[in-house]
N, C-alpha and C positions, 0 to 999 in steps of 0.2 A: 609242559615246559617248552618255552620258545626255542625253536631250532635256528641255528645260524650256519652260514657257509663261510668258512675261512679258507682262503686260497693260499696254501703253503708253497705249491709249485705249479707252474704252467708249462705246457709243451704244445708245439704246433708242428704239423707235418702235412705233406701233400703227396698225391699219387695220380699222375695223369692217366686217363682212360680214353682210348681212341674209339671213334665211331666207325661203323661199317662203311658208310659213305658220308660225304660232306653234308652237313645239316644246314639247309638254307632258310633264312628268314631275315626280315628287315633289310632286304636287298643285299645281304652278305652271307657268308658261310663259316661254319665251324667244322673243324676236323675231329674235335674231341673236347673234353672238359676236365679240369682238375678236380679231384676229390680231395677236399681239405678236412683235416682232423684237428680238434683241440682237446687237450686233456687238462683237467683241473683236479689237483690232488690236495686233500686237506690233512694228510698225514695218516689217515685211516681208510678213507674211501676215495674212489676216483669217479669222475664223470667224464665220459667220452662223447663228444659231439661231432657230427659230420656236417659237411657243407658241399655244395656243388657251385663252382664259380661259373657264371655266365656274364662276362663283361659285355658281350654284344647285346644281350637282352637288357641288362641293367643300365648301361650307359654306352650307347654305340659310338659316341664321340671319342671315348677313351680307346675303344677297340680300333677305331679308324686311325687314331693318332699313333698307336703303339704296335698294332698287329696282334695276332692271336697269342703268341707265347709271351711277349713282353707285357701285354695287358694283364695276363694271368699273374705274372710276377708282381705287378703293381697292386692288384687286389689282395694277394696273399700277404704282402707287406702290411696292409691295413689290418688283416686278421692278427698277425704277429704283434703289431703295435697295441691292438686292443687287449690282447692277453697280457702283455707286459704291464699294462696300466693297473691290473687288478691283483697282481702278485703281492701277497702279504696283507691283503685287505680282507675285511669281514663284512658280510652282507646279511640282512635279515630275511631276504627273499630273492629268488633267482632273477625276477624282473628288474631288481635294483641294479644288477650288473650291466644290463644293456643301457639303462638310463645314465649310469655312471660314466660309460665310455663313449656314448654316441657323439656328443658335440666335439670332443677331442678328436675322434676318428674322422669326422667330417673335415676338420681343419687339416689333419694329417693327409687325408686322401687328396685334398687340393694341393698340398705341398709336394707330394710325390708324383702326381700326374701333371702338375702345372696347369690345372683347370679346375673350376668349381664343379665337382662331380655331382651326380644326382644322389639324393638320399637313398634311393634303391641300390645304387652301387655300394654304398657303405653298409646297408642292411644285408646285402648279399654276402659281404665279407664277414659279417658278424653272426651269421647263422650257426656255425659250429660252436662258437663261444656260448651263445645263448642256449643251444641244445645241451652242451656239456653242463651248464649251470642247472638246467632243469633235471638232468639225470642225477647229478650230485645231490640236489635237493631231495629227490625221490629216495635216494639211499639214506639220507639223514633223517627223513620223516617216516620212513617205512611205507611210502605210498606204493600201492600195488595195482592201481588203475589209472588210466588216462583221465578219468573223471576228476582226479585230484588236480589236474592242470586245466582242463576245459570241459564244461558240462554241455551247454547248448541244448539241442533238442533230444528226443528219445533216441535210443540206439537203433541204427538201421540193421536190418537182417541181411541186406544185399547192397552191393555197390556195383554200378556199371563202370567198367574200366573204359575210359575214353582214349582211344589211340590218336596219335598225331599224324595228320596227312600233310606232309611237307610238299614242296613244289614237285619233287621228283618221284613221289609215290604213284605207281600206276593205278588206273581205274580198276584193272583186273584184281590187283591186290586189295583194293578197297572192298570189292565185291566178295572176295574170299573172307575178309574179316567180318563182313555183315552176315554171311552164311554161317560163320562160326559162332555168331551170337552177339556181335557188337551192335548196340542200339543207338549210340550217339557218337558222332565223329567230329573231331576238331580239325578244321580245314584251314590251312594257311593261305592267306591272300596277300596281295601287295607285291607280287613278283615283278622284277625288272627283266622282262624276257630277253631284251637285246643288250642289257647292261649299259644303256645310254641315259637312264633317268627319265625317260619319257612316260609321264603319268597317264596319258591317254592310252598308250600301249598297255600299261599296267591294268587299267580299267577293263579293256577288252579281254585281256588274258584272264582276269578274275571272273568276268562274266562267263566265259566259255568253260573255265575250270569248274565253277559251281554247277553249270548246266550239265556238263559231262558226268559229274559225280551223281547229281540228282537223277538223271535219266537212268543211270545204272542201278540206283538203289530204290527208286520210287515204288516198286512193286514187291519188295522183299519185306515180309511181315516181322514184327517183333512183339512179344508179350509184355515188354517192360515199359511201354509208353502208353498214355491214355488213348491216343489215336490209333495205335497199332502200327504206326509208320516209324521208320527210322528217322531220327532227328539230327539236325546239323548245328554246329557251333563254329562260327567263322572267326578268324583272328587276322586282323590287318596289320597289327604291330605298328600302328601310328603312321602308315604310309600314305593316307589320303590327305590332301591339302585343303580342300574346300567342301562345304556342305553341298554345293551344286554337283560336284563330281561324285561325292558319296551318294547323293540322291539318284544319280544315273544308275548306280549299282543297285541300290535298294528298290528302285522302280522295276528294274530288270528282274530282281528276285521275286517281286510280287507278281509280275506278268507270267512268270514261268512256274508259279506254284511252289517256289522254293521258300519264300518268306514264311509261309504258314507252317513250315516244318523247322524253322530256325528258332531254336530256343535261346541262343545267345549270339551276339556279334561284338567281339572284343576289340577295344582300342582302335577305332577308325582313324583318330587324329593323334598327332604328337601331343605330349602333355601340355605344352604351352599354348596349344590351339584350343581355346575355350569356346567351343561352338555348342549351342543348345541342340540336343538330339532327341528330346522327349516327344517331338511331333513328327517323327519319321516312320512310325509304325513298325519299328524293329526294336527288340529288346537289347539295347547296348550295354556292355559290361566294361568296367574299368579294371585295369591290371597294373602295369608299370607306371601309369599316371597317378596312382594312389600310393604315394610314398608315406603318407602320414594320416592321422585322424582328420586334420584340416583338409587334406586332399580328398578324403572320402566324402566329407560333407560337401565340398565344392562340386564333385562329380555328381552327387545326388541332385544338387541344385541345377546342374546342366542337363538333367533328364536321364541319367544312366539308371537302369533298372536292376543291375546286378553288379556284384563285386567279386572279382577273382581273388580268392585267398591263397596265399603261398607261404605257409609256415616253413616250407623247405627252401624259401628264397628270400623272405623278408623277416624271418625269425618268428618263433612261436609267440613271444611276448607281444610284438607289434600286431601280429595277426589276431590274437585274442581281442585286442582293443578295437581293431577294425571290424571284427565280426559283431561286437556289441553295438558299435555305432550303426552298422548296416541293419541289425535286428531292430534297433530302436526306430529306424526310418522305414521299416517294412521293405527293405531291399534284399533281394535274393542273394545267396552266397553259394559258392562251390569251390572245391580245391583243385587247382591246376598243377601241372608238373613243371619241372625245369630239367627234364631228362636226368632225374636223380637216380641214385643207386638203389638196389633192392631194399636195404634197411631204411632208407629215407622214405621209400614208398609206404612203409609201415607207419611212419609218423604221419604222413599225409592221409592215409586210410583212417587212422584213429581220429583225426580232425574231421574228415569228411563224414564219418559215420555219425557225427553228432550235429549235423546241419539239417535244416528243413529241406524237403524235396524241392527241386526246381519245378516250375510250372510245366506241365505236360509229361512229367516223369512219374512212374509208379515206384521206382526205387532210387536210392541215392546214387551219386556219381563221384568219380575221382579220375583225374587224368593220370595215365602212366604210359610213357612211350619208351622207356629204357630198353625193353626187350626188342624193340624195333631197331634200336640204334647202336647199342654198345657191342663191341667186338667180344668182350669177355663177360657178357651178361650172366651166363650160367655159372661161371666161376664166382662172380660177385654174389650170386644168390647164396653160395655156401658160406658167406661171411655173416649171414643173419643168424643170431644166436639160436633161435627156434627154427629147426630145419623144416618143420611142417608148415611154416608160414608161406603163403602163396604170394608171389610177386609178379605174376602175369596171368593171362587168361582174360576172357571177355567179361565175366561176372565173378565178383568176389562174394563168397558166402561168409558172413561174419557170425560165428557161433560163440558159445560161452568161452571156449578156449582163447578166442581172439581177444575178448574183452578182459580176460584175466591177465593181470600184470602187463596191461597194454600190449598184449601180443608179444611180449619179450623185450619191449623197448627199454626197460629198466635193467636189463641184463647187459653185461659188458661184452661188446663185440671184440673178440680176441684178435682178429686180424688187424683191426684199426688200432688197438692198444699196442700190438707188436710193432706196427708202423711208427707210432709215436716214440717207442723206446729205441727203435733203430735209428731214427733221425734226431733223437735227444737222449744221449747215452746216460745222463744222470737223472732222468725223470723217474720219480717214485723210489729213489735210492737215498 
């Protein structure tokens, strides 16, 4: 019998979580992020979806215009609006919900911010709604495996946890992570060292930062890569302006032996800067420039060899479509983080566990940097329904228990359900 999702009640809530230190990227800084929650109730079952708001990542113009707190409020308004659109509606499949609200939410986001926001800004706001829809659908259909959502490649037995090396992380700390078992590091570039917007200073800083880390890691072995060397994943967050300036950086990486250990270089240019990069000898990856399937196809045409998947930032529904397009084009995929909470790490791990291995890797990869950044990370781990689920460490071992019931993803996270009820007194009553 065909299952349907009828939305009798909706509820939205948020909970700010602070960082240990300011999180620097895109030439700006965050002090924390809002954890957002959407509840969908059909009168018998509830779907609880989580989201992490990152306005700076998804649309730095909104962040610059409104500041950290006000821009979070603007994004949360989009989440609330989206939820209000589906109350009382019936859907045949969870992905229909995203398609139903998306265009209206783009218009609403432009209205509340006073600017045409990126599609990624809207998708970031829709993550908890989409996740709640998938969880409710799992309840209604009796799904007990993430394979019911996304199949992809064969199940991985291990995932390498990719830590995030922001501008302020010391080289000594990087070495400690490597000696503890980390085999692939995500290194933020694009620093504005003097805060004056001088891109030549940025280039010189990036060169020296990459060299310092490489010199510290070059002789530390790892069993998880084909070369036996630790590998690098650079992220410039769209800070480079021209192919010539980027070429100065990539030439430097080649001279110093860094390029041969670089498995990915993410987002060198701003999304509107459509420069062909397929002839630079570095595997470039698209992230926030890939808002849609059309964008994915365009990035592939521009020579990008990898696609950053973020089901925890662009919704599960859109990510599945992007993964299929990348697979059809023979483009590598991997799952990156958005400094999400421990429960959302589990969603990311489930997606990552079903992707083909990146070139040069012997095991799968997934980025997770929450343990490095959240003040209350250990307390947040207690919100995961299955207490045995591991949300930090350098290597994740994915056993039979992980793959059963999607590692507990289809179970109700009580803390976040309680938060919904605290902020919405009539929900589920």
